BABA-751405 format. One record per atom (N, C-alpha, C): x, y negated, z; atom name. Coordinates in nm, 3 decimals, decimal comma. Each point is the difference from the previous one (the first is absolute). Layout:
% BABA-751405
ATOM    east   north      up atom
ATOM       X       Y       Z   CA
...
This chain:
% BABA-751405
ATOM    east   north      up atom
ATOM  10,092  -6,212   3,816    N
ATOM   0,100  -0,013   0,105   CA
ATOM  -0,047  -0,097   0,108    C
ATOM  -0,063  -0,110  -0,045    N
ATOM  -0,049  -0,098   0,097   CA
ATOM  -0,107   0,059   0,089    C
ATOM  -0,086   0,082  -0,058    N
ATOM  -0,106   0,064   0,079   CA
ATOM   0,060   0,092   0,105    C
ATOM   0,103   0,075  -0,037    N
ATOM   0,067   0,088   0,096   CA
ATOM   0,069  -0,080   0,109    C
ATOM   0,060  -0,112  -0,037    N
ATOM   0,063  -0,086   0,100   CA
ATOM  -0,103  -0,053   0,099    C
ATOM  -0,115  -0,042  -0,052    N
ATOM  -0,108  -0,049   0,088   CA
ATOM  -0,051   0,112   0,091    C
ATOM  -0,014   0,118  -0,055    N
ATOM  -0,046   0,114   0,080   CA
ATOM   0,099   0,032   0,111    C
ATOM   0,129  -0,002  -0,031    N
ATOM   0,102   0,024   0,102   CA
ATOM  -0,002  -0,107   0,107    C
ATOM  -0,019  -0,125  -0,041    N
ATOM  -0,008  -0,110   0,095   CA
ATOM  -0,120   0,018   0,093    C
ATOM  -0,114   0,038  -0,055    N
ATOM  -0,120   0,021   0,080   CA
ATOM   0,020   0,115   0,097    C
ATOM   0,063   0,107  -0,047    N
ATOM   0,025   0,114   0,089   CA
ATOM   0,095  -0,038   0,114    C
ATOM   0,100  -0,079  -0,028    N
ATOM   0,091  -0,049   0,105   CA
ATOM  -0,075  -0,087   0,100    C
ATOM  -0,087  -0,088  -0,051    N
ATOM  -0,076  -0,086   0,088   CA
ATOM  -0,096   0,082   0,088    C
ATOM  -0,062   0,102  -0,058    N
ATOM  -0,087   0,088   0,078   CA
ATOM   0,076   0,071   0,110    C
ATOM   0,121   0,045  -0,029    N
ATOM   0,081   0,066   0,102   CA
ATOM   0,034  -0,096   0,113    C
ATOM   0,030  -0,126  -0,034    N
ATOM   0,029  -0,099   0,104   CA
ATOM  -0,123  -0,029   0,086    C
ATOM  -0,115  -0,011  -0,064    N
ATOM  -0,124  -0,026   0,075   CA
ATOM  -0,033   0,118   0,091    C
ATOM   0,014   0,122  -0,050    N
ATOM  -0,027   0,118   0,082   CA
ATOM   0,099   0,011   0,115    C
ATOM   0,126  -0,034  -0,024    N
ATOM   0,100   0,003   0,108   CA
ATOM  -0,034  -0,104   0,106    C
ATOM  -0,042  -0,119  -0,043    N
ATOM  -0,039  -0,105   0,096   CA
ATOM  -0,123   0,044   0,079    C
ATOM  -0,096   0,064  -0,068    N
ATOM  -0,119   0,051   0,069   CA
ATOM   0,039   0,104   0,105    C
ATOM   0,088   0,091  -0,037    N
ATOM   0,042   0,104   0,094   CA
ATOM   0,075  -0,061   0,118    C
ATOM   0,084  -0,101  -0,025    N
ATOM   0,071  -0,066   0,109   CA
ATOM  -0,098  -0,070   0,093    C
ATOM  -0,100  -0,066  -0,057    N
ATOM  -0,101  -0,067   0,080   CA
ATOM  -0,078   0,100   0,084    C
ATOM  -0,034   0,112  -0,060    N
ATOM  -0,072   0,104   0,072   CA
ATOM   0,084   0,057   0,114    C
ATOM   0,129   0,020  -0,024    N
ATOM   0,089   0,048   0,105   CA
ATOM   0,018  -0,103   0,111    C
ATOM   0,008  -0,129  -0,039    N
ATOM   0,010  -0,106   0,101   CA
ATOM  -0,124  -0,002   0,088    C
ATOM  -0,116   0,015  -0,061    N
ATOM  -0,123   0,004   0,078   CA
ATOM  -0,004   0,124   0,088    C
ATOM   0,054   0,109  -0,049    N
ATOM   0,002   0,123   0,078   CA
ATOM   0,093  -0,013   0,120    C
ATOM   0,104  -0,082  -0,012    N
ATOM   0,096  -0,016   0,109   CA
ATOM  -0,046  -0,101   0,104    C
ATOM  -0,095  -0,086  -0,037    N
ATOM  -0,040  -0,109   0,089   CA
ATOM  -0,062   0,052   0,129    C
ATOM  -0,127  -0,015   0,017    N
ATOM  -0,065   0,032   0,127   CA
ATOM  -0,014   0,150   0,021    C
ATOM  -0,084   0,060  -0,076    N
ATOM  -0,029   0,142   0,015   CA
ATOM   0,021   0,067  -0,135    C
ATOM   0,102   0,082  -0,015    N
ATOM   0,026   0,060  -0,131   CA
ATOM  -0,104   0,105  -0,040    C
ATOM  -0,075   0,049   0,095    N
ATOM  -0,090   0,111  -0,027   CA
ATOM  -0,107  -0,029  -0,105    C
ATOM  -0,067  -0,117  -0,001    N
ATOM  -0,109  -0,018  -0,097   CA
ATOM   0,042   0,015  -0,145    C
ATOM   0,108  -0,065  -0,039    N
ATOM   0,043   0,006  -0,139   CA
ATOM   0,049   0,140  -0,034    C
ATOM   0,075   0,059   0,090    N
ATOM   0,051   0,135  -0,022   CA
ATOM  -0,115   0,099  -0,009    C
ATOM  -0,100  -0,016   0,083    N
ATOM  -0,117   0,089  -0,006   CA
ATOM  -0,069  -0,009  -0,134    C
ATOM  -0,018  -0,122  -0,050    N
ATOM  -0,068  -0,015  -0,129   CA
ATOM   0,078   0,070  -0,110    C
ATOM   0,131  -0,011   0,003    N
ATOM   0,082   0,063  -0,103   CA
ATOM   0,000   0,152   0,009    C
ATOM  -0,037   0,055   0,114    N
ATOM  -0,001   0,145   0,017   CA
ATOM  -0,120   0,067  -0,066    C
ATOM  -0,105  -0,076  -0,026    N
ATOM  -0,120   0,058  -0,061   CA
ATOM   0,022   0,030  -0,147    C
ATOM  -0,047   0,114  -0,043    N
ATOM   0,007   0,036  -0,141   CA
ATOM  -0,091  -0,095  -0,079    C
ATOM   0,052  -0,056  -0,107    N
ATOM  -0,078  -0,092  -0,082   CA
ATOM   0,021  -0,146   0,036    C
ATOM   0,077  -0,028   0,107    N
ATOM   0,029  -0,138   0,039   CA
ATOM   0,148  -0,023  -0,022    C
ATOM   0,031  -0,085  -0,096    N
ATOM   0,139  -0,031  -0,031   CA
ATOM   0,041  -0,132   0,060    C
ATOM   0,118  -0,045  -0,038    N
ATOM   0,056  -0,123   0,056   CA
ATOM  -0,084  -0,122  -0,036    C
ATOM  -0,051  -0,006  -0,121    N
ATOM  -0,080  -0,116  -0,042   CA
ATOM  -0,131  -0,008   0,078    C
ATOM  -0,070   0,112   0,010    N
ATOM  -0,125   0,000   0,078   CA
ATOM   0,026  -0,033   0,146    C
ATOM   0,103   0,061   0,058    N
ATOM   0,031  -0,026   0,141   CA
ATOM   0,035  -0,147   0,021    C
ATOM   0,075  -0,057  -0,093    N
ATOM   0,038  -0,140   0,011   CA
ATOM  -0,122  -0,091  -0,007    C
ATOM  -0,087   0,023  -0,096    N
ATOM  -0,120  -0,084  -0,014   CA
ATOM  -0,091   0,018   0,121    C
ATOM  -0,022   0,123   0,042    N
ATOM  -0,087   0,024   0,115   CA
ATOM   0,053  -0,071   0,124    C
ATOM   0,130   0,015   0,025    N
ATOM   0,056  -0,058   0,121   CA
ATOM   0,007  -0,153  -0,009    C
ATOM   0,048  -0,052  -0,113    N
ATOM   0,020  -0,145  -0,010   CA
ATOM  -0,130  -0,077  -0,018    C
ATOM  -0,101   0,063  -0,056    N
ATOM  -0,125  -0,072  -0,027   CA
ATOM  -0,105   0,016   0,110    C
ATOM   0,018   0,096   0,091    N
ATOM  -0,108   0,012   0,097   CA
ATOM   0,031   0,078   0,126    C
ATOM   0,068   0,111  -0,011    N
ATOM   0,013   0,087   0,116   CA
ATOM   0,094  -0,053   0,107    C
ATOM   0,082  -0,101  -0,033    N
ATOM   0,087  -0,057   0,101   CA
ATOM  -0,079  -0,086   0,100    C
ATOM  -0,118  -0,041  -0,039    N
ATOM  -0,085  -0,083   0,086   CA
ATOM  -0,070   0,084   0,106    C
ATOM  -0,047  -0,068   0,103    N
ATOM  -0,075   0,068   0,105   CA
ATOM  -0,149  -0,011  -0,031    C
ATOM  -0,068   0,113   0,001    N
ATOM  -0,145   0,004  -0,017   CA
ATOM  -0,059   0,071   0,121    C
ATOM  -0,111  -0,053   0,050    N
ATOM  -0,064   0,062   0,116   CA
ATOM  -0,078   0,125  -0,038    C
ATOM  -0,054   0,002  -0,122    N
ATOM  -0,080   0,116  -0,041   CA
ATOM   0,003   0,014  -0,151    C
ATOM  -0,062   0,106  -0,048    N
ATOM   0,001   0,031  -0,143   CA
ATOM  -0,080  -0,101  -0,082    C
ATOM  -0,101  -0,060   0,059    N
ATOM  -0,081  -0,099  -0,073   CA
ATOM   0,080  -0,125  -0,032    C
ATOM   0,084  -0,043   0,095    N
ATOM   0,085  -0,115  -0,025   CA
ATOM   0,099   0,030  -0,112    C
ATOM   0,055   0,120   0,001    N
ATOM   0,095   0,040  -0,105   CA
ATOM  -0,068   0,002  -0,136    C
ATOM  -0,117   0,061  -0,008    N
ATOM  -0,073   0,007  -0,128   CA
ATOM  -0,039  -0,140  -0,049    C
ATOM  -0,039  -0,089   0,091    N
ATOM  -0,035  -0,136  -0,039   CA
ATOM   0,123  -0,075  -0,050    C
ATOM   0,114   0,020   0,064    N
ATOM   0,123  -0,066  -0,044   CA
ATOM   0,038   0,044  -0,141    C
ATOM  -0,021   0,126  -0,030    N
ATOM   0,035   0,053  -0,132   CA
ATOM  -0,107  -0,032  -0,105    C
ATOM  -0,115  -0,049   0,041    N
ATOM  -0,107  -0,027  -0,095   CA
ATOM  -0,074   0,126  -0,040    C
ATOM   0,003   0,100   0,086    N
ATOM  -0,069   0,126  -0,027   CA
ATOM  -0,118   0,022   0,094    C
ATOM  -0,042  -0,105   0,068    N
ATOM  -0,112   0,010   0,093   CA
ATOM  -0,132  -0,008  -0,076    C
ATOM  -0,099   0,076   0,043    N
ATOM  -0,131  -0,007  -0,067   CA
ATOM  -0,070  -0,133   0,029    C
ATOM  -0,086  -0,043  -0,093    N
ATOM  -0,075  -0,123   0,019   CA
ATOM  -0,150   0,030  -0,009    C
ATOM  -0,062   0,019   0,115    N
ATOM  -0,144   0,026  -0,002   CA
ATOM  -0,078  -0,127  -0,032    C
ATOM  -0,117   0,018  -0,056    N
ATOM  -0,088  -0,113  -0,031   CA
ATOM  -0,139   0,032   0,051    C
ATOM  -0,055  -0,091   0,078    N
ATOM  -0,133   0,020   0,056   CA
ATOM  -0,084  -0,124  -0,022    C
ATOM  -0,122   0,023  -0,043    N
ATOM  -0,094  -0,108  -0,017   CA
ATOM  -0,140   0,057   0,017    C
ATOM  -0,060  -0,030   0,111    N
ATOM  -0,132   0,056   0,027   CA
ATOM   0,008   0,150   0,015    C
ATOM  -0,075   0,070  -0,082    N
ATOM   0,002   0,146   0,008   CA
ATOM   0,106   0,061  -0,092    C
ATOM   0,067  -0,083  -0,080    N
ATOM   0,103   0,049  -0,091   CA
ATOM   0,132   0,013   0,076    C
ATOM   0,060   0,116  -0,011    N
ATOM   0,126   0,027   0,069   CA
ATOM   0,085   0,091  -0,087    C
ATOM   0,102  -0,056  -0,065    N
ATOM   0,086   0,084  -0,083   CA
ATOM   0,144  -0,049   0,002    C
ATOM   0,087   0,079  -0,057    N
ATOM   0,143  -0,025  -0,002   CA
ATOM   0,039  -0,070  -0,131    C
ATOM   0,092  -0,099   0,009    N
ATOM   0,044  -0,072  -0,118   CA
ATOM   0,139   0,042  -0,047    C
ATOM   0,058   0,096   0,064    N
ATOM   0,136   0,043  -0,036   CA
ATOM   0,101  -0,059   0,096    C
ATOM   0,127  -0,003  -0,042    N
ATOM   0,104  -0,053   0,086   CA
ATOM   0,005  -0,152  -0,011    C
ATOM   0,053  -0,063   0,105    N
ATOM  -0,002  -0,146   0,007   CA
ATOM   0,101  -0,065  -0,093    C
ATOM   0,114   0,061  -0,025    N
ATOM   0,110  -0,054  -0,080   CA
ATOM   0,054  -0,130   0,058    C
ATOM  -0,035  -0,032   0,124    N
ATOM   0,050  -0,120   0,065   CA
ATOM   0,117   0,037   0,089    C
ATOM   0,102   0,057  -0,059    N
ATOM   0,115   0,042   0,078   CA
ATOM   0,125  -0,004  -0,086    C
ATOM   0,096   0,077   0,039    N
ATOM   0,128   0,005  -0,069   CA
ATOM  -0,015   0,079  -0,130    C
ATOM   0,007  -0,067  -0,116    N
ATOM  -0,023   0,070  -0,126   CA
ATOM   0,109   0,102  -0,034    C
ATOM   0,123  -0,028   0,040    N
ATOM   0,109   0,095  -0,031   CA
ATOM  -0,017   0,128   0,080    C
ATOM  -0,036  -0,014   0,126    N
ATOM  -0,022   0,118   0,085   CA
ATOM  -0,120   0,079  -0,050    C
ATOM  -0,106  -0,070  -0,038    N
ATOM  -0,121   0,067  -0,049   CA
ATOM   0,029   0,077  -0,128    C
ATOM   0,067  -0,063  -0,094    N
ATOM   0,033   0,067  -0,126   CA
ATOM   0,092   0,119   0,020    C
ATOM   0,096  -0,016   0,088    N
ATOM   0,092   0,109   0,029   CA
ATOM  -0,074   0,117   0,063    C
ATOM  -0,093  -0,029   0,086    N
ATOM  -0,074   0,108   0,067   CA
ATOM  -0,090   0,075  -0,099    C
ATOM  -0,058  -0,070  -0,096    N
ATOM  -0,082   0,068  -0,100   CA
ATOM   0,088   0,091  -0,087    C
ATOM   0,116  -0,051  -0,040    N
ATOM   0,093   0,084  -0,077   CA
ATOM   0,046   0,120   0,083    C
ATOM   0,029  -0,027   0,126    N
ATOM   0,047   0,107   0,087   CA
ATOM  -0,109   0,105   0,023    C
ATOM  -0,124  -0,042   0,003    N
ATOM  -0,110   0,095   0,019   CA
ATOM  -0,007   0,098  -0,117    C
ATOM   0,016  -0,051  -0,123    N
ATOM   0,001   0,090  -0,116   CA
ATOM   0,117   0,097   0,008    C
ATOM   0,117  -0,052   0,038    N
ATOM   0,117   0,088   0,011   CA
ATOM  -0,010   0,096   0,118    C
ATOM  -0,069  -0,043   0,105    N
ATOM  -0,020   0,087   0,116   CA
ATOM  -0,075   0,127  -0,040    C
ATOM  -0,098  -0,016  -0,086    N
ATOM  -0,077   0,116  -0,046   CA
ATOM   0,089   0,100  -0,073    C
ATOM   0,099  -0,051  -0,072    N
ATOM   0,090   0,086  -0,076   CA
ATOM   0,105   0,065   0,089    C
ATOM   0,061  -0,078   0,090    N
ATOM   0,112   0,050   0,079   CA
ATOM  -0,041   0,065   0,132    C
ATOM  -0,117  -0,030   0,049    N
ATOM  -0,048   0,056   0,127   CA
ATOM  -0,139   0,063  -0,019    C
ATOM  -0,014   0,097  -0,088    N
ATOM  -0,134   0,054  -0,029   CA
ATOM  -0,062   0,078   0,116    C
ATOM   0,080   0,045   0,094    N
ATOM  -0,053   0,079   0,112   CA
ATOM  -0,031  -0,084   0,123    C
ATOM   0,024  -0,130  -0,005    N
ATOM  -0,027  -0,084   0,116   CA
ATOM  -0,151  -0,017   0,019    C
ATOM  -0,037  -0,034   0,121    N
ATOM  -0,142  -0,018   0,032   CA
ATOM  -0,061  -0,114  -0,082    C
ATOM   0,077  -0,105  -0,025    N
ATOM  -0,052  -0,112  -0,079   CA
ATOM  -0,026   0,041  -0,145    C
ATOM   0,090   0,079  -0,058    N
ATOM  -0,021   0,047  -0,137   CA
ATOM  -0,120   0,092  -0,008    C
ATOM  -0,015   0,085   0,099    N
ATOM  -0,115   0,091   0,003   CA
ATOM  -0,130  -0,079   0,015    C
ATOM   0,001  -0,105   0,083    N
ATOM  -0,118  -0,084   0,017   CA
ATOM  -0,039  -0,063  -0,134    C
ATOM   0,100  -0,053  -0,073    N
ATOM  -0,026  -0,063  -0,129   CA
ATOM  -0,059   0,101  -0,098    C
ATOM   0,060   0,117  -0,009    N
ATOM  -0,048   0,102  -0,094   CA
ATOM  -0,143   0,043   0,032    C
ATOM  -0,031   0,018   0,127    N
ATOM  -0,135   0,038   0,038   CA
ATOM  -0,102  -0,108  -0,035    C
ATOM   0,036  -0,126   0,023    N
ATOM  -0,092  -0,109  -0,032   CA
ATOM  -0,023  -0,012  -0,150    C
ATOM   0,105   0,018  -0,079    N
ATOM  -0,014  -0,007  -0,146   CA
ATOM  -0,085   0,116  -0,050    C
ATOM   0,021   0,119   0,054    N
ATOM  -0,081   0,116  -0,039   CA
ATOM  -0,146  -0,021   0,038    C
ATOM  -0,024  -0,057   0,117    N
ATOM  -0,137  -0,025   0,045   CA
ATOM  -0,071  -0,098  -0,091    C
ATOM   0,075  -0,094  -0,058    N
ATOM  -0,058  -0,099  -0,092   CA
ATOM   0,001   0,047  -0,145    C
ATOM   0,037   0,123  -0,024    N
ATOM   0,001   0,053  -0,136   CA
ATOM   0,112  -0,057  -0,086    C
ATOM   0,111  -0,039   0,061    N
ATOM   0,113  -0,054  -0,074   CA
ATOM  -0,008  -0,149  -0,027    C
ATOM  -0,105  -0,063   0,047    N
ATOM  -0,016  -0,144  -0,020   CA
ATOM   0,058  -0,076   0,119    C
ATOM   0,008  -0,129  -0,012    N
ATOM   0,042  -0,092   0,106   CA
ATOM   0,143   0,025   0,048    C
ATOM   0,088   0,038  -0,090    N
ATOM   0,140   0,023   0,040   CA
ATOM   0,071  -0,130   0,039    C
ATOM  -0,028  -0,109  -0,072    N
ATOM   0,069  -0,126   0,030   CA
ATOM  -0,042  -0,060   0,134    C
ATOM  -0,128  -0,007   0,031    N
ATOM  -0,034  -0,050   0,135   CA
ATOM   0,052   0,092   0,110    C
ATOM   0,002   0,128  -0,026    N
ATOM   0,049   0,093   0,102   CA
ATOM   0,152  -0,010   0,016    C
ATOM   0,071  -0,035  -0,105    N
ATOM   0,146  -0,013   0,014   CA
ATOM   0,033  -0,121   0,087    C
ATOM  -0,084  -0,104  -0,005    N
ATOM   0,021  -0,116   0,087   CA
ATOM  -0,028   0,040   0,146    C
ATOM  -0,101   0,081   0,020    N
ATOM  -0,028   0,049   0,136   CA
ATOM   0,116   0,088   0,049    C
ATOM   0,054   0,082  -0,090    N
ATOM   0,116   0,082   0,036   CA
ATOM   0,120  -0,089   0,031    C
ATOM   0,018  -0,108  -0,075    N
ATOM   0,111  -0,092   0,026   CA
ATOM  -0,012  -0,061   0,139    C
ATOM  -0,122  -0,036   0,040    N
ATOM  -0,021  -0,054   0,134   CA
ATOM   0,032   0,103   0,107    C
ATOM  -0,050   0,122  -0,017    N
ATOM   0,027   0,107   0,095   CA
ATOM   0,149   0,034   0,005    C
ATOM   0,065   0,000  -0,116    N
ATOM   0,142   0,030  -0,006   CA
ATOM   0,082  -0,109   0,068    C
ATOM  -0,037  -0,125  -0,019    N
ATOM   0,070  -0,110   0,065   CA
ATOM  -0,008   0,013   0,152    C
ATOM  -0,116   0,031   0,049    N
ATOM  -0,018   0,018   0,145   CA
ATOM   0,084   0,119   0,049    C
ATOM  -0,002   0,109  -0,076    N
ATOM   0,077   0,118   0,040   CA
ATOM   0,150  -0,028  -0,003    C
ATOM   0,047  -0,073  -0,100    N
ATOM   0,142  -0,035  -0,008   CA
ATOM   0,040  -0,096   0,112    C
ATOM  -0,089  -0,091   0,035    N
ATOM   0,025  -0,092   0,112   CA
ATOM   0,014   0,078   0,129    C
ATOM  -0,092   0,094   0,024    N
ATOM   0,009   0,082   0,121   CA
ATOM   0,126   0,085   0,000    C
ATOM   0,038   0,050  -0,117    N
ATOM   0,119   0,083  -0,011   CA
ATOM   0,127  -0,082   0,023    C
ATOM   0,006  -0,119  -0,062    N
ATOM   0,121  -0,082   0,010   CA
ATOM   0,017  -0,060   0,139    C
ATOM  -0,108  -0,040   0,063    N
ATOM   0,013  -0,070   0,128   CA
ATOM  -0,007   0,093   0,120    C
ATOM  -0,086   0,101  -0,005    N
ATOM  -0,019   0,087   0,117   CA
ATOM   0,051   0,142  -0,022    C
ATOM   0,037   0,033  -0,122    N
ATOM   0,051   0,135  -0,027   CA
ATOM  -0,108   0,105  -0,014    C
ATOM  -0,124  -0,042  -0,019    N
ATOM  -0,112   0,094  -0,016   CA
ATOM   0,005   0,057  -0,142    C
ATOM   0,029   0,128  -0,010    N
ATOM   0,014   0,065  -0,130   CA
ATOM  -0,139   0,028  -0,057    C
ATOM  -0,016  -0,031  -0,129    N
ATOM  -0,127   0,024  -0,067   CA
ATOM  -0,023   0,150  -0,017    C
ATOM  -0,123   0,040   0,011    N
ATOM  -0,033   0,142  -0,012   CA
ATOM   0,026   0,049  -0,141    C
ATOM   0,084   0,102  -0,011    N
ATOM   0,030   0,061  -0,128   CA
ATOM   0,106  -0,070  -0,082    C
ATOM   0,057  -0,110   0,050    N
ATOM   0,100  -0,074  -0,076   CA
ATOM   0,132   0,078  -0,001    C
ATOM   0,070  -0,009  -0,112    N
ATOM   0,127   0,071  -0,017   CA
ATOM   0,116  -0,097   0,021    C
ATOM   0,096   0,043   0,080    N
ATOM   0,121  -0,077   0,024   CA
ATOM   0,108   0,049  -0,096    C
ATOM   0,080  -0,093  -0,052    N
ATOM   0,109   0,037  -0,091   CA
ATOM   0,101   0,087   0,074    C
ATOM   0,056   0,099  -0,068    N
ATOM   0,105   0,080   0,064   CA
ATOM   0,124  -0,087   0,026    C
ATOM   0,067   0,026   0,111    N
ATOM   0,116  -0,082   0,039   CA
ATOM   0,118   0,024  -0,091    C
């Protein structure tokens, strides 16, 4: 009985947290420009939690270009050069860890919910070209590309090629 009581308490607390999140998201939507948050919610595979994290952790800020956005999220590449040696060290991870983690999760879900989008097709072609290897480094690259595409979609209304919008 105590376990059931605890479970009910946790479920009530989750409902309160989700209601507060939704209210916060609606307040942000009512503030300056309601279009960015509403646009994010219109995409198939993007729910209230993803839209909230994307907007509150990064997309509300002004970025001059995609490189600044990727660097802020910690998804920017880090080249290394020394003499004749020139190679890539992966992502910098010197950015917002919550936004970076959310984007990696969202990239995996993007492949499932938006399989016909240009980004999903790009990922599938690259994985096939590598013989099924390097899926994890490529998912980080997809996360960076997806973040840039979502930023362009939320701020300028540029629809991603092949992306599906939720039915009204």
